[in-house]
BAMARTOR-239724 format. One record per residue: residue in three letters; x, y, z of N, C-alpha, C in turn. Coordinates in nm, 3 decimals. Layout:
<atom rest="ALA" n_x="X" n_y="Y" n_z="Z" ca_x="X" ca_y="Y" ca_z="Z" c_x="X" c_y="Y" c_z="Z"/>
...
//
This chain:
<atom rest="MET" n_x="0.080" n_y="-0.119" n_z="0.000" ca_x="0.001" ca_y="0.000" ca_z="0.001" c_x="0.087" c_y="0.126" c_z="0.000"/>
<atom rest="ASP" n_x="0.205" n_y="0.116" n_z="0.054" ca_x="0.293" ca_y="0.232" ca_z="0.053" c_x="0.336" c_y="0.267" c_z="-0.091"/>
<atom rest="ASP" n_x="0.349" n_y="0.164" n_z="-0.175" ca_x="0.382" ca_y="0.189" ca_z="-0.316" c_x="0.270" c_y="0.265" c_z="-0.383"/>
<atom rest="LEU" n_x="0.145" n_y="0.227" n_z="-0.353" ca_x="0.031" ca_y="0.295" ca_z="-0.410" c_x="0.032" c_y="0.442" c_z="-0.367"/>
<atom rest="LEU" n_x="0.055" n_y="0.466" n_z="-0.240" ca_x="0.063" ca_y="0.602" ca_z="-0.190" c_x="0.174" c_y="0.682" c_z="-0.260"/>
<atom rest="ALA" n_x="0.287" n_y="0.620" n_z="-0.278" ca_x="0.400" ca_y="0.686" ca_z="-0.346" c_x="0.366" c_y="0.720" c_z="-0.492"/>
<atom rest="ASN" n_x="0.293" n_y="0.631" n_z="-0.557" ca_x="0.256" ca_y="0.655" ca_z="-0.697" c_x="0.153" c_y="0.767" c_z="-0.712"/>
<atom rest="PHE" n_x="0.089" n_y="0.803" n_z="-0.603" ca_x="-0.012" ca_y="0.911" ca_z="-0.605" c_x="0.026" c_y="1.024" c_z="-0.510"/>
<atom rest="ALA" n_x="0.156" n_y="1.044" n_z="-0.488" ca_x="0.203" ca_y="1.140" ca_z="-0.391" c_x="0.178" c_y="1.285" c_z="-0.431"/>
<atom rest="GLU" n_x="0.179" n_y="1.313" n_z="-0.560" ca_x="0.157" ca_y="1.448" ca_z="-0.608" c_x="0.087" c_y="1.443" c_z="-0.745"/>
<atom rest="PRO" n_x="0.024" n_y="1.548" n_z="-0.785" ca_x="-0.054" ca_y="1.545" ca_z="-0.909" c_x="0.024" c_y="1.510" c_z="-1.035"/>
<atom rest="ASP" n_x="0.155" n_y="1.535" n_z="-1.037" ca_x="0.235" ca_y="1.502" ca_z="-1.156" c_x="0.296" c_y="1.363" c_z="-1.150"/>
<atom rest="ALA" n_x="0.266" n_y="1.287" n_z="-1.046" ca_x="0.317" ca_y="1.151" ca_z="-1.035" c_x="0.248" c_y="1.058" c_z="-1.137"/>
<atom rest="GLN" n_x="0.304" n_y="0.941" n_z="-1.152" ca_x="0.254" ca_y="0.845" ca_z="-1.253" c_x="0.108" c_y="0.808" c_z="-1.229"/>
<atom rest="GLY" n_x="0.069" n_y="0.782" n_z="-1.106" ca_x="-0.067" ca_y="0.738" ca_z="-1.077" c_x="-0.175" c_y="0.838" c_z="-1.119"/>
<atom rest="PRO" n_x="-0.167" n_y="0.961" n_z="-1.070" ca_x="-0.268" ca_y="1.060" ca_z="-1.110" c_x="-0.268" c_y="1.086" c_z="-1.262"/>
<atom rest="ARG" n_x="-0.150" n_y="1.085" n_z="-1.324" ca_x="-0.144" ca_y="1.107" ca_z="-1.471" c_x="-0.221" c_y="0.998" c_z="-1.543"/>
<atom rest="ALA" n_x="-0.196" n_y="0.872" n_z="-1.505" ca_x="-0.264" ca_y="0.759" ca_z="-1.569" c_x="-0.415" c_y="0.764" c_z="-1.543"/>
<atom rest="TYR" n_x="-0.452" n_y="0.793" n_z="-1.421" ca_x="-0.594" ca_y="0.804" ca_z="-1.386" c_x="-0.663" c_y="0.910" c_z="-1.469"/>
<atom rest="ALA" n_x="-0.601" n_y="1.030" n_z="-1.476" ca_x="-0.661" ca_y="1.140" ca_z="-1.550" c_x="-0.670" c_y="1.108" c_z="-1.699"/>
<atom rest="GLU" n_x="-0.568" n_y="1.047" n_z="-1.754" ca_x="-0.570" ca_y="1.012" ca_z="-1.896" c_x="-0.687" c_y="0.920" c_z="-1.928"/>
<atom rest="GLN" n_x="-0.706" n_y="0.818" n_z="-1.845" ca_x="-0.818" ca_y="0.725" ca_z="-1.870" c_x="-0.953" c_y="0.790" c_z="-1.850"/>
<atom rest="MET" n_x="-0.967" n_y="0.871" n_z="-1.746" ca_x="-1.092" ca_y="0.941" ca_z="-1.725" c_x="-1.124" c_y="1.035" c_z="-1.838"/>
<atom rest="ARG" n_x="-1.024" n_y="1.098" n_z="-1.898" ca_x="-1.047" ca_y="1.190" ca_z="-2.011" c_x="-1.089" c_y="1.114" c_z="-2.137"/>
<atom rest="VAL" n_x="-1.047" n_y="0.988" n_z="-2.150" ca_x="-1.095" ca_y="0.905" ca_z="-2.260" c_x="-1.247" c_y="0.888" c_z="-2.249"/>
<atom rest="ASP" n_x="-1.291" n_y="0.856" n_z="-2.130" ca_x="-1.434" ca_y="0.831" ca_z="-2.107" c_x="-1.515" c_y="0.957" c_z="-2.088"/>
<atom rest="HIS" n_x="-1.454" n_y="1.063" n_z="-2.036" ca_x="-1.523" ca_y="1.189" ca_z="-2.006" c_x="-1.435" c_y="1.306" c_z="-2.048"/>
<atom rest="PRO" n_x="-1.425" n_y="1.333" n_z="-2.177" ca_x="-1.333" ca_y="1.438" ca_z="-2.225" c_x="-1.364" c_y="1.578" c_z="-2.174"/>
<atom rest="GLU" n_x="-1.482" n_y="1.599" n_z="-2.122" ca_x="-1.520" ca_y="1.732" ca_z="-2.073" c_x="-1.458" c_y="1.763" c_z="-1.934"/>
<atom rest="LEU" n_x="-1.406" n_y="1.662" n_z="-1.866" ca_x="-1.351" ca_y="1.681" ca_z="-1.733" c_x="-1.215" c_y="1.748" c_z="-1.739"/>
<atom rest="ASP" n_x="-1.185" n_y="1.824" n_z="-1.634" ca_x="-1.058" ca_y="1.899" ca_z="-1.628" c_x="-0.945" c_y="1.809" c_z="-1.577"/>
<atom rest="ASN" n_x="-0.838" n_y="1.807" n_z="-1.652" ca_x="-0.721" ca_y="1.723" ca_z="-1.619" c_x="-0.660" c_y="1.756" c_z="-1.483"/>
<atom rest="THR" n_x="-0.648" n_y="1.884" n_z="-1.453" ca_x="-0.589" ca_y="1.925" ca_z="-1.323" c_x="-0.675" c_y="1.880" c_z="-1.207"/>
<atom rest="VAL" n_x="-0.804" n_y="1.894" n_z="-1.220" ca_x="-0.896" ca_y="1.852" ca_z="-1.114" c_x="-0.892" c_y="1.700" c_z="-1.097"/>
<atom rest="LEU" n_x="-0.888" n_y="1.628" n_z="-1.206" ca_x="-0.882" ca_y="1.481" ca_z="-1.199" c_x="-0.756" c_y="1.436" c_z="-1.127"/>
<atom rest="ARG" n_x="-0.645" n_y="1.496" n_z="-1.158" ca_x="-0.519" ca_y="1.458" ca_z="-1.093" c_x="-0.523" c_y="1.489" c_z="-0.943"/>
<atom rest="ALA" n_x="-0.574" n_y="1.605" n_z="-0.909" ca_x="-0.583" ca_y="1.644" ca_z="-0.768" c_x="-0.679" c_y="1.551" c_z="-0.693"/>
<atom rest="ASP" n_x="-0.791" n_y="1.518" n_z="-0.754" ca_x="-0.887" ca_y="1.426" ca_z="-0.694" c_x="-0.824" c_y="1.289" c_z="-0.669"/>
<atom rest="ALA" n_x="-0.743" n_y="1.243" n_z="-0.763" ca_x="-0.676" ca_y="1.114" ca_z="-0.746" c_x="-0.582" c_y="1.114" c_z="-0.627"/>
<atom rest="VAL" n_x="-0.506" n_y="1.221" n_z="-0.611" ca_x="-0.414" ca_y="1.232" ca_z="-0.497" c_x="-0.490" c_y="1.231" c_z="-0.366"/>
<atom rest="VAL" n_x="-0.595" n_y="1.311" n_z="-0.357" ca_x="-0.673" ca_y="1.318" ca_z="-0.232" c_x="-0.738" c_y="1.183" c_z="-0.202"/>
<atom rest="SER" n_x="-0.793" n_y="1.119" n_z="-0.304" ca_x="-0.861" ca_y="0.991" ca_z="-0.284" c_x="-0.767" c_y="0.884" c_z="-0.230"/>
<atom rest="VAL" n_x="-0.648" n_y="0.874" n_z="-0.288" ca_x="-0.554" ca_y="0.771" ca_z="-0.244" c_x="-0.502" c_y="0.804" c_z="-0.103"/>
<atom rest="ARG" n_x="-0.476" n_y="0.931" n_z="-0.075" ca_x="-0.432" ca_y="0.967" ca_z="0.060" c_x="-0.539" c_y="0.933" c_z="0.163"/>
<atom rest="THR" n_x="-0.664" n_y="0.964" n_z="0.132" ca_x="-0.774" ca_y="0.933" ca_z="0.222" c_x="-0.788" c_y="0.782" c_z="0.244"/>
<atom rest="PHE" n_x="-0.783" n_y="0.708" n_z="0.133" ca_x="-0.791" ca_y="0.562" ca_z="0.140" c_x="-0.680" c_y="0.505" c_z="0.229"/>
<atom rest="HIS" n_x="-0.558" n_y="0.552" n_z="0.209" ca_x="-0.444" ca_y="0.504" ca_z="0.288" c_x="-0.458" c_y="0.541" c_z="0.435"/>
<atom rest="THR" n_x="-0.506" n_y="0.661" n_z="0.464" ca_x="-0.524" ca_y="0.706" ca_z="0.602" c_x="-0.630" c_y="0.623" c_z="0.674"/>
<atom rest="VAL" n_x="-0.735" n_y="0.586" n_z="0.604" ca_x="-0.839" ca_y="0.505" ca_z="0.665" c_x="-0.785" c_y="0.365" c_z="0.698"/>
<atom rest="LEU" n_x="-0.707" n_y="0.311" n_z="0.606" ca_x="-0.651" ca_y="0.177" ca_z="0.629" c_x="-0.541" c_y="0.175" c_z="0.735"/>
<atom rest="PHE" n_x="-0.461" n_y="0.282" n_z="0.737" ca_x="-0.345" ca_y="0.289" ca_z="0.826" c_x="-0.345" c_y="0.419" c_z="0.906"/>
<atom rest="PRO" n_x="-0.438" n_y="0.435" n_z="0.998" ca_x="-0.440" ca_y="0.560" ca_z="1.077" c_x="-0.313" c_y="0.575" c_z="1.160"/>
<atom rest="SER" n_x="-0.270" n_y="0.698" n_z="1.177" ca_x="-0.146" ca_y="0.720" ca_z="1.254" c_x="-0.174" c_y="0.730" c_z="1.401"/>
//
């Protein structure tokens, strides 16, 4: 799970880029910057719920 978190650590990381690219294929009207930011927040939240500090 730490690898997942690392892949989504910032909007320009590989994870958010791939997520945004795929979402834009299905929903071209969506904003790339917002999609990347949403991906980062979602993975951070998911990780925090699974591994609270």
